[in-house]
C-alpha positions in Angstrom: 63.7 -123.4 114.1 66.1 -120.6 113.3 66.4 -117.6 115.5 65.0 -114.3 114.5 67.0 -112.7 111.7 68.6 -115.9 110.5 67.8 -117.3 107.0 67.6 -121.0 106.0 69.8 -121.4 102.9 68.9 -125.0 102.2 67.4 -124.0 98.9 70.7 -122.5 97.8 72.5 -125.8 98.5 70.0 -127.7 96.5 70.4 -125.3 93.6 66.6 -125.1 93.2 65.5 -123.0 90.2 62.1 -121.1 90.4 60.1 -119.1 87.9 59.0 -115.5 88.5 55.6 -115.1 86.8 53.5 -111.9 86.7 49.7 -112.8 86.6 46.6 -110.6 86.2 44.9 -109.4 89.4 41.6 -111.2 88.7 43.5 -114.5 88.3 45.2 -114.3 91.7 41.8 -113.5 93.2 40.3 -116.6 91.6 43.2 -118.7 92.9 42.6 -117.4 96.5 39.1 -119.0 96.3 40.7 -122.4 95.9 42.8 -122.2 99.0 42.9 -125.6 100.6 40.6 -127.2 98.0 43.1 -128.6 95.5 44.6 -127.5 92.2 43.8 -124.1 90.6 44.6 -125.2 87.0 47.1 -127.0 84.8 50.4 -125.7 83.3 51.5 -127.1 80.0 55.2 -126.6 79.0 56.3 -127.5 75.5 59.7 -127.5 73.8 61.4 -127.4 77.2 64.8 -127.6 75.5 64.2 -124.1 74.1 63.4 -122.7 77.5 66.7 -121.0 78.0 66.3 -119.1 74.7 62.8 -117.9 75.7 61.1 -119.9 73.0 59.2 -122.4 75.1 55.5 -122.8 74.6 53.9 -122.4 78.1 50.3 -122.1 78.8 48.2 -122.1 82.0 44.6 -123.3 82.0 42.3 -122.2 84.8 40.1 -124.8 86.4 36.5 -124.5 85.1 35.0 -124.3 88.6 37.1 -121.2 89.3 36.1 -119.2 86.2 32.9 -117.5 87.6 33.8 -114.1 89.0 31.3 -113.4 91.8 31.3 -109.7 91.8 32.9 -106.6 90.4 32.5 -103.5 92.5 29.2 -103.4 94.3 27.2 -105.8 92.1 27.3 -109.4 90.7 29.5 -109.5 87.6 27.8 -112.2 85.7 31.0 -112.9 83.7 33.5 -115.6 83.6 37.3 -115.3 83.6 39.1 -116.6 80.6 40.6 -120.1 81.1 43.5 -120.0 78.7 46.6 -117.9 79.6 49.7 -118.3 77.4 53.0 -117.2 78.9 55.3 -114.5 77.4 58.7 -115.7 78.3 61.5 -113.3 79.4 65.1 -113.7 80.3 66.4 -112.9 83.8 68.7 -110.4 82.1 71.9 -111.0 84.1 70.2 -110.2 87.4 70.4 -112.4 90.5 66.9 -112.8 91.8 65.8 -115.1 94.7 62.5 -116.2 96.3 62.1 -116.2 100.1 59.3 -117.4 102.3 58.4 -116.3 105.8 56.3 -118.3 108.3 54.3 -116.9 111.2 57.1 -117.9 113.5 59.3 -115.5 111.5 61.3 -118.3 109.9 62.8 -117.1 106.6 63.8 -119.6 104.1 65.4 -119.4 100.6 63.2 -121.3 98.2 65.5 -120.9 95.2 67.0 -118.7 92.6 65.0 -117.2 89.7 66.0 -119.0 86.5 63.1 -117.8 84.3 60.8 -114.8 84.2 57.4 -114.8 82.4 54.1 -112.9 82.1 50.9 -114.7 82.2 48.4 -113.1 79.8 44.8 -114.1 79.1 44.0 -115.3 75.6 41.7 -112.8 73.8 38.1 -114.3 74.0 34.5 -113.2 74.5 34.8 -113.7 78.2 37.9 -111.6 78.4 36.4 -108.7 76.5 33.3 -108.7 78.8 35.6 -108.7 81.8 37.6 -105.8 80.5 34.5 -103.8 79.7 33.2 -104.2 83.2 36.5 -103.3 84.7 36.6 -100.1 82.6 33.1 -99.2 83.7 34.0 -99.7 87.4 37.1 -97.5 87.0 35.1 -94.7 85.3 32.5 -94.5 88.1 32.8 -91.3 90.1 34.2 -91.8 93.6 31.5 -89.5 95.2 27.9 -89.6 94.3 25.2 -87.1 95.3 22.1 -88.5 97.1 18.9 -87.0 98.1 18.0 -87.6 101.7 14.4 -88.1 102.9 15.1 -86.9 106.4 17.8 -85.0 108.3 20.9 -86.9 109.4 21.1 -86.8 113.2 24.0 -89.1 113.8 26.6 -86.7 112.5 27.7 -83.1 113.1 25.0 -80.6 112.2 25.9 -77.9 109.8 26.3 -74.4 111.1 26.1 -71.1 109.3 29.5 -70.0 110.6 32.0 -71.4 113.1 32.9 -69.6 116.3 36.5 -69.0 115.4 35.3 -67.3 112.1 32.9 -65.1 114.0 35.7 -64.1 116.4 38.0 -63.3 113.5 35.3 -61.2 111.8 34.7 -59.3 115.1 38.3 -58.4 115.4 38.5 -57.3 111.8 35.5 -55.0 112.3 37.2 -53.5 115.4 40.3 -52.9 113.4 38.3 -51.3 110.6 36.7 -48.8 113.1 40.1 -47.6 114.2 40.9 -45.2 111.4 44.5 -44.0 111.2 45.1 -40.5 112.4 48.1 -38.3 111.7 51.3 -39.7 113.0 52.0 -36.6 115.1 48.7 -36.9 116.9 49.6 -40.5 117.7 53.0 -39.4 119.0 51.4 -36.8 121.2 49.1 -39.4 122.7 51.9 -41.8 123.3 54.2 -39.2 124.9 51.3 -38.1 127.1 50.7 -41.7 128.2 54.4 -42.4 128.9 54.5 -39.3 131.2 52.1 -41.2 133.5 53.7 -44.6 133.4 57.0 -45.9 132.1 55.8 -49.4 130.8 52.8 -50.3 128.7 51.7 -53.4 126.9 50.4 -53.1 123.3 46.8 -53.8 124.3 46.7 -50.8 126.6 48.4 -48.5 124.0 45.8 -49.6 121.4 43.0 -48.7 123.9 44.6 -45.3 124.5 45.3 -44.3 120.9 42.4 -46.2 119.2 44.8 -47.0 116.4 45.3 -50.3 114.4 47.9 -52.5 115.9 50.2 -52.7 112.9 50.1 -48.9 112.5 50.8 -48.3 116.2 53.7 -50.8 116.3 55.2 -49.0 113.3 55.3 -45.8 115.2 56.5 -47.4 118.5 59.5 -48.8 116.7 60.7 -45.2 116.1 60.4 -44.0 119.6 60.2 -47.0 121.9 61.9 -50.2 123.0 60.1 -53.6 123.3 61.2 -55.6 126.4 61.5 -59.3 125.6 62.8 -60.4 129.0 63.1 -59.2 132.6 60.6 -57.9 135.0 58.7 -55.9 132.4 58.7 -58.5 129.7 56.4 -58.0 126.7 56.0 -54.3 127.4 57.0 -51.1 125.6 58.9 -48.1 127.0 60.4 -45.0 125.5 64.0 -44.9 124.1 66.3 -42.9 126.5 66.4 -39.9 124.2 62.6 -39.5 124.5 62.3 -40.0 128.3 61.6 -36.4 129.2 60.0 -37.4 132.5 63.3 -38.8 133.7 64.9 -35.4 133.3 62.0 -33.8 135.2 62.4 -36.3 138.0 66.1 -35.6 138.2 65.5 -31.8 138.3 63.1 -32.3 141.2 65.6 -34.3 143.1 68.3 -31.7 142.6 65.9 -28.9 143.7 65.0 -30.9 146.8 68.7 -31.3 147.7 
């Protein structure tokens, strides 16, 4: 057994040639039913000498006991897969293609190099036309269907008229709407009056004092105030130095006392 990551290249030494064949989906599904039960069909190759020129006559015939398609979608199909599948031969086209296999023990082996490409196509027949019609009907079905319920579903989430986060958002919007904008000078007077009492305020307190919308209030504060982003008074507003009249008053009082 090779170690993980190693590749068994015995197939390359034996110069084994393999075919790369594209088959219809329904055919691979029928083959899966025969897993461990023997052959899935017969392959007939004619004019083998012309194979390198892509002119060989190749045809696969599906075993008769594998032709019945059990179901298609959510109902029995009642149709049979076509048995005859002629190959359309193609050249490799100068490419270097290889086939590898991997076992459950993570052993990777080179099975051989691709020497021929082909496409396995069903011969047009009544069975094939029925199969195609059913496939088209299945694809055209809507993914979601409406269904009338006889009683309420109790095993799932119950519908609500509105969610709590929507109600909270509406409440805040209504409060904002009640705060009609007043003249900017009136807001400035209220702010200066407030800052005469305290040096620092958070935005919530200033909204309560002025009764103004947050966006409008911040617009005015940017003209006269400084927002502290760090330090002891983080996330608070204070007046710019040129508007701090109370500091001058305090200094005058100190000078008078001296």
